[in-house]
C-alpha positions as a Markdown table, in Angstrom:
| # | Residue | x | y | z |
|---|---|---|---|---|
| 1 | Met | 33.2 | 41.9 | -9.3 |
| 2 | Val | 35.7 | 40.4 | -11.7 |
| 3 | Ser | 38.3 | 38.0 | -10.5 |
| 4 | Asp | 41.9 | 37.8 | -11.8 |
| 5 | Asp | 41.9 | 33.9 | -11.3 |
| 6 | Pro | 43.0 | 32.3 | -14.5 |
| 7 | Asn | 40.2 | 29.5 | -13.9 |
| 8 | Val | 37.4 | 32.1 | -14.3 |
| 9 | Gly | 37.2 | 31.6 | -18.0 |
| 10 | Leu | 37.1 | 27.9 | -17.5 |
| 11 | Ala | 34.5 | 28.1 | -15.0 |
| 12 | Ile | 32.2 | 30.3 | -17.3 |
| 13 | Gly | 32.9 | 27.9 | -20.2 |
| 14 | Leu | 31.9 | 24.8 | -18.2 |
| 15 | Thr | 28.8 | 26.5 | -16.9 |
| 16 | Thr | 27.8 | 27.7 | -20.4 |
| 17 | Ala | 28.4 | 24.1 | -21.6 |
| 18 | Ala | 26.2 | 22.6 | -18.9 |
| 19 | Gly | 23.5 | 25.2 | -19.7 |
| 20 | Phe | 23.6 | 24.2 | -23.4 |
| 21 | Ala | 23.4 | 20.5 | -22.4 |
| 22 | Thr | 20.3 | 21.3 | -20.4 |
| 23 | Val | 18.8 | 23.0 | -23.4 |
| 24 | Ile | 19.7 | 20.3 | -25.8 |
| 25 | Gly | 18.4 | 17.5 | -23.4 |
| 26 | Gly | 15.1 | 19.4 | -22.9 |
| 27 | Gly | 14.8 | 19.8 | -26.7 |
| 28 | Leu | 15.5 | 16.2 | -27.2 |
| 29 | Ala | 12.9 | 15.3 | -24.7 |
| 30 | Cys | 10.3 | 17.3 | -26.6 |
| 31 | Leu | 11.2 | 15.7 | -29.9 |
| 32 | Cys | 10.9 | 12.1 | -28.6 |
| 33 | Asp | 7.7 | 10.0 | -29.0 |
| 34 | Pro | 5.6 | 10.8 | -25.8 |
| 35 | Asp | 4.6 | 7.1 | -25.7 |
| 36 | Asn | 8.2 | 5.9 | -25.4 |
| 37 | His | 8.5 | 6.0 | -21.6 |
| 38 | Ser | 11.5 | 3.9 | -21.5 |
| 39 | Leu | 13.6 | 6.4 | -23.4 |
| 40 | Leu | 12.6 | 9.2 | -21.1 |
| 41 | Ala | 13.2 | 7.0 | -18.0 |
| 42 | Gly | 16.6 | 6.0 | -19.4 |
| 43 | Cys | 17.5 | 9.8 | -19.9 |
| 44 | Leu | 16.4 | 10.6 | -16.4 |
| 45 | Ala | 18.4 | 7.7 | -15.0 |
| 46 | Met | 21.5 | 8.9 | -16.7 |
| 47 | Ala | 21.0 | 12.4 | -15.4 |
| 48 | Ala | 20.6 | 11.1 | -11.9 |
| 49 | Gly | 23.7 | 9.0 | -12.3 |
| 50 | Val | 25.7 | 12.1 | -13.2 |
| 51 | Met | 24.4 | 14.0 | -10.2 |
| 52 | Val | 25.3 | 11.1 | -7.9 |
| 53 | Tyr | 28.8 | 10.9 | -9.5 |
| 54 | Val | 29.3 | 14.6 | -9.0 |
| 55 | Ser | 28.2 | 14.3 | -5.4 |
| 56 | Phe | 30.6 | 11.6 | -4.7 |
| 57 | Ile | 33.6 | 12.8 | -6.6 |
| 58 | Glu | 33.5 | 16.6 | -5.8 |
| 59 | Ile | 31.0 | 17.3 | -3.0 |
| 60 | Phe | 31.7 | 14.4 | -0.6 |
| 61 | Pro | 35.4 | 15.0 | -0.1 |
| 62 | Glu | 34.7 | 18.8 | 0.2 |
| 63 | Ala | 32.0 | 18.1 | 2.9 |
| 64 | Thr | 34.4 | 15.9 | 4.7 |
| 65 | Asn | 37.0 | 18.5 | 4.6 |
| 66 | Leu | 34.6 | 21.2 | 5.9 |
| 67 | Phe | 33.6 | 18.9 | 8.8 |
| 68 | His | 37.3 | 18.5 | 9.7 |
| 69 | Glu | 38.0 | 22.1 | 9.4 |
| 70 | Ser | 35.3 | 23.0 | 11.7 |
| 71 | Gly | 37.5 | 21.7 | 14.5 |
| 72 | Thr | 34.7 | 19.6 | 15.9 |
| 73 | Phe | 35.8 | 16.4 | 14.3 |
| 74 | Asn | 39.1 | 14.6 | 13.5 |
| 75 | Ser | 39.4 | 13.3 | 9.9 |
| 76 | Asp | 37.9 | 9.9 | 10.7 |
| 77 | His | 34.9 | 11.3 | 12.5 |
| 78 | Ala | 34.5 | 14.0 | 9.7 |
| 79 | Phe | 34.3 | 11.1 | 7.2 |
| 80 | Met | 31.8 | 9.3 | 9.4 |
| 81 | Met | 29.6 | 12.4 | 9.7 |
| 82 | Thr | 29.7 | 13.0 | 6.1 |
| 83 | Thr | 28.6 | 9.4 | 5.4 |
| 84 | Leu | 26.0 | 9.6 | 8.0 |
| 85 | Val | 24.5 | 12.9 | 6.6 |
| 86 | Tyr | 24.6 | 11.4 | 3.1 |
| 87 | Phe | 22.5 | 8.3 | 4.1 |
| 88 | Val | 20.1 | 10.4 | 6.3 |
| 89 | Gly | 19.6 | 12.5 | 3.1 |
| 90 | Asn | 18.9 | 9.4 | 1.1 |
| 91 | Gly | 16.4 | 8.2 | 3.8 |
| 92 | Leu | 14.6 | 11.5 | 3.7 |
| 93 | Cys | 14.4 | 11.2 | -0.2 |
| 94 | Leu | 13.0 | 7.7 | 0.2 |
| 95 | Val | 10.4 | 9.0 | 2.7 |
| 96 | Ala | 9.5 | 11.9 | 0.4 |
| 97 | Asp | 9.1 | 9.4 | -2.6 |
| 98 | Val | 6.9 | 7.0 | -0.5 |
| 99 | Leu | 4.7 | 10.0 | 0.7 |
| 100 | Thr | 4.5 | 11.3 | -2.8 |
| 101 | Gln | 3.3 | 7.9 | -4.2 |
| 102 | Leu | 0.8 | 7.6 | -1.4 |
| 103 | Trp | -0.6 | 11.1 | -2.0 |
| 104 | Met | -0.8 | 10.5 | -5.8 |
| 105 | Ser | -2.6 | 7.1 | -5.3 |
| 106 | Arg | -5.2 | 8.7 | -2.9 |
| 107 | Lys | -5.7 | 11.6 | -5.3 |
| 108 | Lys | -6.1 | 9.2 | -8.2 |
| 109 | Ser | -8.7 | 7.1 | -6.2 |
| 110 | Lys | -10.6 | 10.2 | -5.2 |
| 111 | Ala | -10.8 | 11.4 | -8.8 |
| 112 | Ser | -12.1 | 8.0 | -9.9 |
| 113 | Glu | -14.8 | 8.1 | -7.1 |
| 114 | Asn | -15.9 | 11.5 | -8.2 |
| 115 | Arg | -16.4 | 10.3 | -11.7 |
| 116 | Glu | -18.7 | 7.6 | -10.7 |
């Protein structure tokens, strides 16, 4: 299905540029010194920052608008629900991170016990 919208070309161009940026970033990660953990950590932090920026600038207002358009919430309550869902999502990510760290530390300790 082809759209007659004049922004289709821009959307395809931006998507292609994002794909190339991913390929270039992956290639640079392979070319870097594997012992230089600070470079990889910095690149990952920058990528995370871009994702958070996109979330706040584009997705957050759109989510607020969709909550409002549902008819269940007025504009103030829609903003509060969007904020609540955002922080609940952050909390779930934190729980997942803690559980992953616990799981990996137990796995590592079991592996060291099996070696002995």
